C-alpha positions in Angstrom: 8.3 12.6 31.3 11.9 11.6 31.4 13.9 10.0 28.7 14.1 6.8 30.8 10.3 6.7 31.0 9.9 7.0 27.2 12.4 4.2 26.8 10.7 1.9 29.3 7.3 2.5 27.6 8.7 1.8 24.2 10.4 -1.4 25.5 7.1 -2.5 27.1 5.3 -2.1 23.8 7.5 -4.8 22.3 7.9 -7.1 25.3 8.6 -10.7 24.3 5.6 -12.4 22.8 3.4 -9.3 22.9 2.2 -6.8 20.3 -0.3 -4.1 19.6 -3.9 -4.3 18.6 -5.0 -1.4 16.3 -8.6 -0.4 16.8 -8.1 3.2 15.7 -10.4 3.2 12.7 -12.0 6.5 12.0 -15.8 6.7 12.1 -15.8 6.6 8.3 -13.6 3.5 8.2 -15.5 1.6 10.9 -18.7 2.4 9.1 -17.4 0.5 6.1 -16.5 -2.5 8.3 -19.9 -2.4 10.0 -21.7 -2.0 6.7 -20.0 -5.2 5.5 -21.5 -7.2 8.4 -24.8 -5.4 8.6 -24.3 -3.3 11.8 -25.6 0.3 12.2 -22.6 2.6 12.8 -24.0 4.3 15.9 -21.8 5.7 18.7 -23.2 3.0 21.0 -22.4 0.2 18.6 -18.9 1.5 18.1 -18.5 1.7 21.9 -19.9 -1.7 22.5 -17.6 -3.2 19.8 -14.5 -1.6 21.3 -15.5 -2.8 24.8 -15.8 -6.4 23.5 -12.3 -6.2 22.1 -10.6 -4.4 25.0 -12.2 -6.5 27.8 -11.5 -9.9 26.2 -10.2 -12.2 29.0 -6.4 -12.8 29.0 -5.9 -10.3 26.2 -3.0 -8.8 28.0 -1.1 -12.1 27.8 -0.1 -11.2 24.3 -1.2 -7.6 23.8 1.0 -4.8 25.2 -1.0 -1.9 23.9 -4.0 -0.8 21.8 -4.1 2.1 19.4 -7.4 4.0 19.9 -9.4 6.6 18.0 -10.2 10.0 19.6 -13.8 8.9 20.3 -12.7 5.6 21.9 -10.0 7.2 24.1 -12.9 9.2 25.8 -15.4 6.3 26.1 -16.1 4.0 29.0 -17.5 0.5 29.5 -21.2 -0.2 29.9 -20.5 -0.1 33.6 -19.0 3.4 33.3 -15.3 2.5 33.7 -13.1 4.5 31.3 -11.5 2.3 28.7 -8.1 3.7 29.6 -8.5 2.6 33.2 -9.6 -0.9 32.2 -6.5 -1.1 29.9 -4.0 0.2 32.4 -5.4 -2.0 35.2 -4.7 -5.0 32.9 -1.3 -3.9 31.8 -2.3 -2.7 28.3 -0.9 0.7 27.3 -3.4 3.1 25.7 -2.3 4.6 22.4 -3.9 7.2 20.2 -4.1 7.9 16.5 -3.3 11.6 16.0 -2.9 12.2 12.2 -5.7 13.7 10.2 -5.4 11.2 7.3 -3.7 11.3 3.9 -4.6 14.1 1.4 -3.6 14.7 -2.2 0.0 16.0 -2.5 -0.3 19.3 -4.5 1.6 19.1 -7.7 2.0 15.3 -7.6 -1.2 13.6 -9.0 -1.9 10.2 -7.4 0.4 10.8 -4.4 -0.6 11.5 -0.8 0.7 13.4 2.2 -0.6 13.0 5.7 -1.8 16.1 7.5 -2.5 16.9 11.1 0.5 18.8 12.5 -1.6 22.0 13.1 -2.6 22.1 16.7 -0.9 18.8 17.5 1.0 20.1 20.5 -2.2 21.0 22.3 -3.9 17.7 21.3 -1.0 15.7 22.5 -1.1 17.5 25.9 -4.8 16.6 26.2 -4.3 13.0 25.1 -1.5 12.6 27.7 -3.9 13.9 30.4 -6.5 11.3 29.3 -4.0 8.5 29.8 -2.4 8.0 26.3 1.1 6.5 26.6 2.0 6.3 22.9 0.6 7.7 19.6 0.6 6.8 16.0 0.9 8.7 12.7 0.5 6.9 9.4 2.0 8.0 6.1 1.0 6.4 2.8 3.5 5.7 0.0 1.9 4.5 -3.3 3.8 2.5 -5.9 2.9 3.2 -9.5 4.1 4.8 -12.8 6.8 7.3 -11.7 5.7 6.9 -8.1 6.6 7.4 -5.4 8.4 10.6 -6.1 11.3 11.7 -3.8 9.1 14.7 -2.9 6.3 12.5 -1.6 8.7 10.4 0.5 10.5 13.4 1.9 7.3 15.4 2.7 5.8 12.4 4.6 9.0 11.6 6.4 9.4 15.2 7.5 5.9 15.2 8.9 6.5 11.9 10.7 9.6 13.4 12.3 7.9 16.6 13.4 5.0 14.5 14.9 7.5 12.3 16.7 9.4 15.3 18.2 6.1 16.8 19.4 5.1 13.4 21.0 8.3 13.1 22.9 8.0 16.7 24.1 4.5 15.7 25.5 5.9 12.6 27.2 4.3 10.3 24.6 6.1 7.5 22.7 5.7 8.1 18.9 4.9 5.2 16.7 6.0 6.2 13.1 4.2 4.3 10.3 5.4 4.9 6.7 3.1 2.4 4.9 4.2 1.3 1.5 0.8 0.1 0.0 0.3 -3.3 -1.4 -1.9 -1.9 -4.2 -0.5 -2.4 -7.6 1.2 -5.0 -9.9 4.8 -4.4 -8.7 7.0 -7.3 -7.7 8.9 -8.0 -4.5 12.0 -6.3 -5.7 10.2 -3.0 -6.4 8.6 -3.1 -3.0 12.0 -3.7 -1.4 13.6 -0.7 -3.2 10.7 1.7 -2.3 10.6 0.5 1.3 14.4 0.9 1.8 14.4 4.4 0.3 11.4 5.4 2.5 13.0 4.0 5.7 16.3 5.7 5.0 14.6 9.0 4.5 12.5 8.5 7.7 15.5 7.9 9.9 17.4 10.8 8.4 14.4 13.1 9.2 14.1 11.7 12.7 17.8 12.5 13.3 17.4 16.0 11.9 14.5 16.7 14.3 16.4 15.4 17.4 14.0 12.5 17.9 15.2 10.1 20.5 15.2 6.7 18.7 15.4 4.8 22.0 11.9 6.2 22.8 10.4 5.6 19.3 8.7 2.6 17.7 8.6 1.8 14.0 5.4 0.5 12.5 6.5 -1.0 9.2 4.9 -2.6 6.2 6.4 -5.9 5.0 8.2 -6.3 1.7 5.6 -8.1 -0.3 4.5 -8.5 -3.9 1.8 -6.0 -5.1 -1.7 -7.4 -4.8 -2.0 -7.6 -8.6 1.4 -9.0 -9.3 1.1 -12.3 -11.2 3.9 -13.8 -9.2 3.3 -13.7 -5.5 6.3 -14.1 -3.2 6.4 -17.0 -0.8 6.3 -16.7 3.0 10.1 -17.3 3.2 10.8 -14.8 0.4 8.8 -12.1 2.1 10.5 -12.8 5.5 14.0 -12.8 4.0 13.4 -9.6 1.9 11.8 -7.8 4.8 14.5 -8.6 7.3 17.2 -7.7 4.8 15.6 -4.4 4.1 15.2 -3.5 7.8 18.8 -4.4 8.5 19.9 -2.1 5.7 17.9 0.9 6.8 16.9 0.8 10.5 19.3 1.7 13.3 19.9 -0.9 15.9 19.2 1.6 18.7 15.5 1.4 18.0 13.6 -0.5 20.7 11.5 -2.5 18.3 9.6 -2.8 15.1 5.9 -3.8 14.8 4.3 -4.7 11.5 1.0 -3.6 10.0 -1.0 -6.3 8.2 -1.8 -4.0 5.3 -4.6 -6.0 3.8 -2.9 -9.4 4.2 -5.1 -12.3 5.3 -5.0 -13.2 9.0 -3.0 -16.3 8.4 -0.5 -14.7 6.0 0.2 -11.8 8.4 0.9 -14.3 11.2 3.0 -16.7 9.0 5.2 -13.8 7.7 5.9 -12.6 11.2 6.7 -16.1 12.4 9.1 -16.8 9.6 11.0 -13.5 10.2 11.4 -14.4 13.9 12.6 -17.9 13.1 15.4 -16.2 11.2 16.6 -14.3 14.3 18.0 -13.1 16.5 17.7 -9.6 15.1 18.9 -6.2 16.3 15.4 -5.4 17.5 12.2 -7.3 18.5 9.9 -7.9 15.6 6.3 -7.9 16.6 2.8 -6.9 15.3 0.4 -4.0 15.3 -2.5 -5.6 13.4 -5.9 -4.1 12.8 -8.0 -6.2 10.4 -5.8 -9.3 10.9 -6.7 -9.1 14.6 -10.4 -8.1 14.4 -12.0 -9.6 11.2 -13.0 -13.0 12.6 -14.3 -11.5 15.9 -16.3 -8.8 14.1 -18.0 -11.3 11.9 -19.0 -13.5 14.9 -20.1 -10.6 17.1 -22.2 -9.0 14.4 -24.4 -12.1 14.1 -25.7 -11.6 17.7 -24.0 -8.9 19.8 -25.2 -10.3 23.0 -25.2 -14.1 22.5 -21.9 -14.1 20.7 -20.1 -11.6 22.9 -18.0 -14.2 24.8 -17.2 -16.2 21.8 -16.1 -13.1 19.9 -13.8 -12.2 22.8 -12.3 -15.7 22.7 -11.7 -15.3 19.0 -9.8 -12.1 19.4 -7.8 -13.5 22.3 -6.9 -16.5 20.1 -5.7 -14.2 17.3 -3.6 -12.4 19.9 -2.1 -15.6 21.1 -1.2 -16.8 17.6 0.5 -13.5 16.8 2.2 -13.5 20.2 3.7 -16.9 19.3 4.7 -15.6 15.9 6.5 -12.7 17.6 8.6 -15.5 19.3 9.0 -17.6 16.1 6.9 -20.3 17.8 3.7 -20.3 15.8 2.6 -23.5 14.1 -0.1 -23.5 11.4 -3.2 -25.5 12.5 -4.2 -28.4 10.4 
């Protein structure tokens, strides 16, 4: 794939008023979600759930792409049509989660490094043949006593850069996700400092590995107060701090930035994105790549009766897509 094609895919991922739905939960993670609503985590139930999400009418009005899990990329609708064909026919780009998850960082108790580089070149080649247009790799940065260490940040950013270079070699747009976790009692300022250091390290690593920024998407965490912080920052404070941090650390040549919801409530994730876009224009489009903040309401409804509530669950996920699409334009209004 040419450089121009990588650039055009990246730009399509952050088209005005559109974002990404993340449905790339591992079987272990989706089991926890299913357990929470009383659904058996069988392959057929996972397939049926993902079909409900991906075939929601008008989803492509506000969804440019979907991050899938390996199992999902290979699955098909009940009628036998591959999910990737359904997506591409409706203008939704198939993406694929390729990392093998965070593991303990040896020598640094409490810190994590994401693994999965071994064999990645061959896996990416297969994913491209199956229709994947972009990929995702998530690193995890924990804030705590004497954490994160510079070693943890550098190890994760180096892995993100190696992954990104391999993606572009395979003709796949890399989405790089250095998530600074909300867990902890730290305040907004601490989150800002850690996020800025992490992003500066990431883009230095991408530069060292000859990654084409114009064919790369950043999936960023917002600058927020820790979940256990007694003083929670307001929507406007989060928006201002996040935009300031990004402007201090992210090159303007990047095609776009999508945010993860990271455990925020559905409404908070939308409100924060909307407030940031109302502060624009920015050097890059600011959009969304939400998982739980896109799925939670639809999953609860679908789980009560998978057949009878199928259509209503689809309407719910399409509505969440619409709300976040408006927020990506700074045009969302909180309903009464």
